[in-house]
Steps between C-alpha positions, in 0.01 A plus 500: 500500500613786280224419251244550776649837593485621139130429446224758535292298745357625826711476817267224629549296182876549511505393866297190424725410206812539713346285773404228251842499335687496832278220627550291187877549512507395864278201426689372194588158642144422607362626167753284315381191689147554370623579150715188483192291583274673250726579202462156351788400275667841550784561741507853640831565325329429164238771553556844355601746770187710444271198530681373809469843661128531418440151638689576822300820551178310436586211732607741773173686470301174503686389812436837664128442459386864508408510131249259344669238280307605190631855540859381554482285188337772289765754600778250431355438154499876432870514591575202276314654205683829547852377569539143372431278200169409339516151656571618853148594616367148438792343687483747791123454523539123528774513761335761723161332471659174612672669795174675599314169495767336716482783752120502506479124541768503768301757697179298471339761274357464154762537230471842337721572204465667166262269314496705181815500298508861381802474272 
C-alpha cells in the first residue's frame, strides 16, 4: 500500500486503488480457485509473484463485476507490460479472458473478454 501512497494520483484514484487492493487481498482464496482452473499446466506457485498478483487483482475485479471485463483485462495487460516479462501479457490475457468467459457463461450472459491480443 505504500506504493499507492507515494504516487501523484488524485485522492479518488488512490481510494479506488486501496479498495481494489484490499478487496483482492481479502479475496485471495476465491481468486486462487479460479486461477487454478484457468492456469493450464501452471501451478500458482510456479507463476512469478508479479504475474500472480496481477492475475489476482484481475480476477477479483472480474468477480466484483463493476468494471467491464475488457477494461479489467486491458488494465491487467498494462500492468504486465510495465512490471513483468515480455511473455506475461499474452499469458495474463489468456487466463483472464478464460475466467471472464466462465463468469459470463455462468451468469447466463454472453461471454465478453479481450478478443484482441494486444501484446
